[in-house]
N, CA and C atoms as a LAMMPS dump frame, in Angstrom:
ITEM: TIMESTEP
0
ITEM: NUMBER OF ATOMS
285
ITEM: BOX BOUNDS ff ff ff
-5.0000000000000000e+02 5.0000000000000000e+02
-5.0000000000000000e+02 5.0000000000000000e+02
-5.0000000000000000e+02 5.0000000000000000e+02
ITEM: ATOMS id mol type element x y z
1 1 1 N -218.309 310.702 -84.008
2 1 2 C -217.869 310.753 -82.615
3 1 3 C -216.369 311.003 -82.574
4 2 1 N -215.941 311.914 -81.75
5 2 2 C -214.529 312.23 -81.574
6 2 3 C -213.924 311.237 -80.59
7 3 1 N -213.039 310.364 -81.095
8 3 2 C -212.418 309.336 -80.25
9 3 3 C -211.652 309.968 -79.104
10 4 1 N -211.118 311.157 -79.327
11 4 2 C -210.327 311.813 -78.28
12 4 3 C -211.156 312.22 -77.075
13 5 1 N -212.484 312.286 -77.231
14 5 2 C -213.315 312.673 -76.096
15 5 3 C -213.688 311.488 -75.208
16 6 1 N -213.419 310.258 -75.669
17 6 2 C -213.76 309.081 -74.886
18 6 3 C -213.011 309.046 -73.558
19 7 1 N -213.674 308.509 -72.562
20 7 2 C -213.048 308.264 -71.266
21 7 3 C -213.033 306.757 -71.056
22 8 1 N -211.877 306.228 -70.694
23 8 2 C -211.746 304.802 -70.422
24 8 3 C -211.23 304.583 -69.014
25 9 1 N -211.67 303.487 -68.447
26 9 2 C -211.178 303.041 -67.144
27 9 3 C -210.804 301.578 -67.308
28 10 1 N -209.597 301.233 -66.889
29 10 2 C -209.164 299.841 -66.904
30 10 3 C -208.475 299.534 -65.586
31 11 1 N -208.52 298.28 -65.194
32 11 2 C -207.83 297.885 -63.975
33 11 3 C -208.437 296.658 -63.349
34 12 1 N -208.269 296.567 -62.031
35 12 2 C -208.719 295.386 -61.312
36 12 3 C -209.447 295.756 -60.024
37 13 1 N -210.368 294.88 -59.663
38 13 2 C -211.068 294.9 -58.388
39 13 3 C -210.506 293.709 -57.628
40 14 1 N -209.949 293.938 -56.438
41 14 2 C -209.162 292.91 -55.753
42 14 3 C -209.762 292.596 -54.382
43 15 1 N -210.346 291.412 -54.271
44 15 2 C -210.923 290.973 -52.997
45 15 3 C -209.841 290.298 -52.156
46 16 1 N -209.981 290.446 -50.844
47 16 2 C -209.016 289.809 -49.94
48 16 3 C -209.642 288.703 -49.101
49 17 1 N -210.984 288.619 -49.149
50 17 2 C -211.675 287.56 -48.405
51 17 3 C -212.767 286.952 -49.287
52 18 1 N -213.193 285.759 -48.941
53 18 2 C -214.288 285.128 -49.674
54 18 3 C -215.578 285.919 -49.493
55 19 1 N -215.765 286.556 -48.345
56 19 2 C -216.95 287.39 -48.135
57 19 3 C -216.981 288.532 -49.15
58 20 1 N -215.85 289.188 -49.37
59 20 2 C -215.797 290.258 -50.37
60 20 3 C -216.126 289.71 -51.758
61 21 1 N -215.532 288.59 -52.123
62 21 2 C -215.777 287.99 -53.443
63 21 3 C -217.251 287.619 -53.602
64 22 1 N -217.864 287.109 -52.558
65 22 2 C -219.28 286.737 -52.614
66 22 3 C -220.153 287.976 -52.812
67 23 1 N -219.793 289.089 -52.165
68 23 2 C -220.555 290.33 -52.335
69 23 3 C -220.444 290.838 -53.764
70 24 1 N -219.254 290.741 -54.363
71 24 2 C -219.08 291.141 -55.763
72 24 3 C -219.961 290.27 -56.654
73 25 1 N -219.88 288.962 -56.482
74 25 2 C -220.663 288.05 -57.319
75 25 3 C -222.161 288.335 -57.204
76 26 1 N -222.629 288.648 -56.007
77 26 2 C -224.048 288.899 -55.78
78 26 3 C -224.517 290.175 -56.468
79 27 1 N -223.732 291.227 -56.435
80 27 2 C -224.155 292.536 -56.937
81 27 3 C -223.753 292.81 -58.386
82 28 1 N -222.88 291.998 -58.955
83 28 2 C -222.268 292.33 -60.24
84 28 3 C -223.25 292.35 -61.411
85 29 1 N -224.111 291.37 -61.556
86 29 2 C -225.001 291.33 -62.717
87 29 3 C -225.871 292.582 -62.812
88 30 1 N -226.439 293 -61.702
89 30 2 C -227.269 294.211 -61.705
90 30 3 C -226.425 295.426 -62.04
91 31 1 N -225.221 295.516 -61.487
92 31 2 C -224.328 296.651 -61.763
93 31 3 C -224.002 296.715 -63.252
94 32 1 N -223.704 295.595 -63.854
95 32 2 C -223.388 295.56 -65.292
96 32 3 C -224.605 295.996 -66.108
97 33 1 N -225.775 295.453 -65.802
98 33 2 C -226.988 295.793 -66.544
99 33 3 C -227.289 297.281 -66.456
100 34 1 N -227.236 297.833 -65.248
101 34 2 C -227.528 299.257 -65.073
102 34 3 C -226.499 300.124 -65.796
103 35 1 N -225.226 299.765 -65.701
104 35 2 C -224.185 300.575 -66.342
105 35 3 C -224.305 300.529 -67.861
106 36 1 N -224.499 299.36 -68.412
107 36 2 C -224.628 299.257 -69.878
108 36 3 C -225.838 300.021 -70.396
109 37 1 N -226.833 300.25 -69.559
110 37 2 C -228.014 301.001 -69.956
111 37 3 C -227.876 302.504 -69.825
112 38 1 N -226.775 302.969 -69.278
113 38 2 C -226.569 304.401 -69.097
114 38 3 C -226.296 305.098 -70.427
115 39 1 N -226.805 306.314 -70.555
116 39 2 C -226.502 307.129 -71.732
117 39 3 C -224.993 307.368 -71.787
118 40 1 N -224.408 307.13 -72.946
119 40 2 C -222.986 307.394 -73.13
120 40 3 C -222.067 306.241 -72.795
121 41 1 N -222.602 305.122 -72.312
122 41 2 C -221.76 303.951 -72.05
123 41 3 C -221.519 303.238 -73.374
124 42 1 N -220.252 303.148 -73.788
125 42 2 C -219.889 302.464 -75.023
126 42 3 C -219.598 300.991 -74.78
127 43 1 N -218.987 300.684 -73.651
128 43 2 C -218.755 299.289 -73.268
129 43 3 C -218.452 299.23 -71.778
130 44 1 N -218.797 298.098 -71.2
131 44 2 C -218.572 297.904 -69.766
132 44 3 C -218.421 296.411 -69.525
133 45 1 N -217.234 296.001 -69.13
134 45 2 C -216.931 294.592 -68.896
135 45 3 C -216.273 294.427 -67.526
136 46 1 N -216.778 293.49 -66.751
137 46 2 C -216.16 293.095 -65.49
138 46 3 C -216.117 291.575 -65.515
139 47 1 N -214.915 291.028 -65.579
140 47 2 C -214.766 289.579 -65.703
141 47 3 C -213.829 289.052 -64.633
142 48 1 N -214.186 287.905 -64.097
143 48 2 C -213.354 287.276 -63.082
144 48 3 C -212.101 286.717 -63.757
145 49 1 N -210.964 286.942 -63.146
146 49 2 C -209.704 286.427 -63.681
147 49 3 C -209.529 284.972 -63.256
148 50 1 N -208.39 284.392 -63.602
149 50 2 C -208.105 283.026 -63.15
150 50 3 C -208.07 282.945 -61.624
151 51 1 N -207.681 284.032 -60.996
152 51 2 C -207.714 284.131 -59.537
153 51 3 C -209.136 284.521 -59.145
154 52 1 N -209.86 283.685 -58.406
155 52 2 C -211.258 283.97 -58.094
156 52 3 C -211.468 285.191 -57.196
157 53 1 N -210.4 285.814 -56.762
158 53 2 C -210.509 286.995 -55.905
159 53 3 C -210.294 288.295 -56.69
160 54 1 N -210.008 288.187 -57.984
161 54 2 C -209.666 289.364 -58.781
162 54 3 C -210.556 289.438 -60.015
163 55 1 N -211.09 290.631 -60.262
164 55 2 C -211.903 290.902 -61.451
165 55 3 C -211.191 291.945 -62.301
166 56 1 N -211.186 291.741 -63.603
167 56 2 C -210.684 292.728 -64.556
168 56 3 C -211.838 293.641 -64.938
169 57 1 N -211.549 294.935 -64.983
170 57 2 C -212.573 295.939 -65.267
171 57 3 C -212.141 296.748 -66.485
172 58 1 N -213.071 296.932 -67.422
173 58 2 C -212.821 297.748 -68.608
174 58 3 C -214.086 298.527 -68.927
175 59 1 N -213.972 299.851 -68.942
176 59 2 C -215.115 300.724 -69.183
177 59 3 C -214.762 301.73 -70.27
178 60 1 N -215.737 302.045 -71.119
179 60 2 C -215.578 303.107 -72.119
180 60 3 C -216.844 303.951 -72.139
181 61 1 N -216.663 305.253 -72.02
182 61 2 C -217.776 306.19 -72.068
183 61 3 C -217.503 307.222 -73.15
184 62 1 N -218.589 307.742 -73.716
185 62 2 C -218.484 308.637 -74.86
186 62 3 C -217.733 309.931 -74.53
187 63 1 N -217.855 310.394 -73.28
188 63 2 C -217.173 311.635 -72.882
189 63 3 C -217.123 311.73 -71.359
190 64 1 N -216.496 312.8 -70.883
191 64 2 C -216.327 312.981 -69.443
192 64 3 C -217.666 313.093 -68.72
193 65 1 N -218.638 313.761 -69.326
194 65 2 C -219.948 313.917 -68.671
195 65 3 C -220.61 312.559 -68.452
196 66 1 N -220.535 311.68 -69.448
197 66 2 C -221.127 310.344 -69.302
198 66 3 C -220.394 309.541 -68.233
199 67 1 N -219.07 309.644 -68.206
200 67 2 C -218.282 308.934 -67.194
201 67 3 C -218.617 309.45 -65.794
202 68 1 N -218.697 310.764 -65.656
203 68 2 C -219.001 311.347 -64.344
204 68 3 C -220.416 310.987 -63.89
205 69 1 N -221.369 310.936 -64.839
206 69 2 C -222.735 310.518 -64.488
207 69 3 C -222.731 309.066 -64.013
208 70 1 N -221.929 308.225 -64.678
209 70 2 C -221.808 306.83 -64.246
210 70 3 C -221.24 306.758 -62.832
211 71 1 N -220.186 307.497 -62.572
212 71 2 C -219.568 307.48 -61.253
213 71 3 C -220.57 307.908 -60.176
214 72 1 N -221.37 308.918 -60.476
215 72 2 C -222.371 309.391 -59.506
216 72 3 C -223.441 308.32 -59.27
217 73 1 N -223.949 307.713 -60.354
218 73 2 C -224.98 306.689 -60.202
219 73 3 C -224.443 305.481 -59.457
220 74 1 N -223.274 305.017 -59.877
221 74 2 C -222.689 303.832 -59.244
222 74 3 C -222.352 304.106 -57.777
223 75 1 N -221.916 305.313 -57.482
224 75 2 C -221.547 305.665 -56.115
225 75 3 C -222.719 305.695 -55.15
226 76 1 N -223.92 305.813 -55.697
227 76 2 C -225.122 305.845 -54.86
228 76 3 C -225.936 304.559 -54.974
229 77 1 N -225.323 303.508 -55.485
230 77 2 C -226.049 302.273 -55.778
231 77 3 C -225.768 301.169 -54.757
232 78 1 N -226.519 300.079 -54.894
233 78 2 C -226.269 298.894 -54.079
234 78 3 C -224.851 298.365 -54.329
235 79 1 N -224.37 298.481 -55.571
236 79 2 C -222.997 298.068 -55.897
237 79 3 C -221.996 298.761 -54.967
238 80 1 N -222.147 300.064 -54.781
239 80 2 C -221.239 300.813 -53.91
240 80 3 C -221.307 300.307 -52.474
241 81 1 N -222.514 300.009 -52.011
242 81 2 C -222.687 299.497 -50.646
243 81 3 C -222.025 298.126 -50.512
244 82 1 N -222.296 297.246 -51.47
245 82 2 C -221.782 295.873 -51.392
246 82 3 C -220.265 295.794 -51.561
247 83 1 N -219.682 296.712 -52.313
248 83 2 C -218.239 296.621 -52.59
249 83 3 C -217.419 297.651 -51.827
250 84 1 N -218.041 298.338 -50.892
251 84 2 C -217.311 299.325 -50.086
252 84 3 C -216.128 298.654 -49.397
253 85 1 N -214.973 299.278 -49.513
254 85 2 C -213.77 298.776 -48.854
255 85 3 C -212.978 297.764 -49.662
256 86 1 N -213.509 297.318 -50.8
257 86 2 C -212.766 296.379 -51.64
258 86 3 C -211.766 297.168 -52.48
259 87 1 N -210.534 296.694 -52.518
260 87 2 C -209.457 297.41 -53.209
261 87 3 C -209.707 297.47 -54.709
262 88 1 N -209.4 298.62 -55.267
263 88 2 C -209.479 298.837 -56.706
264 88 3 C -208.159 299.414 -57.181
265 89 1 N -207.704 298.944 -58.316
266 89 2 C -206.49 299.472 -58.938
267 89 3 C -206.872 299.859 -60.361
268 90 1 N -207.291 301.121 -60.544
269 90 2 C -207.833 301.571 -61.803
270 90 3 C -206.974 302.671 -62.413
271 91 1 N -206.987 302.726 -63.74
272 91 2 C -206.364 303.815 -64.486
273 91 3 C -207.45 304.419 -65.367
274 92 1 N -207.624 305.728 -65.259
275 92 2 C -208.609 306.446 -66.062
276 92 3 C -207.878 307.306 -67.082
277 93 1 N -208.318 307.228 -68.337
278 93 2 C -207.743 308.043 -69.407
279 93 3 C -208.83 308.848 -70.075
280 94 1 N -208.492 310.042 -70.492
281 94 2 C -209.407 310.863 -71.249
282 94 3 C -210.08 311.971 -70.464
283 95 1 N -209.787 312.087 -69.194
284 95 2 C -210.385 313.18 -68.393
285 95 3 C -209.479 314.396 -68.455
């Protein structure tokens, strides 16, 4: 595998209300399971920080096609519906 072809995403998901945080908690396990099962997903971690309103996000995909397929699937999922409008501060490398 060519390491240079990997796509990574790192950053934070930042809730501003308890309702937003509750929606993340409700939808997160399914989102993680589905993402880790995707072809080309090398790793996918979403962990709550010490601040209960902030989650750290770390994703690694084998290449741009796998990352883009993930974005399309996630964008049409319950996760997208439940987390719509929640702030994200992400950095993507490898595209």
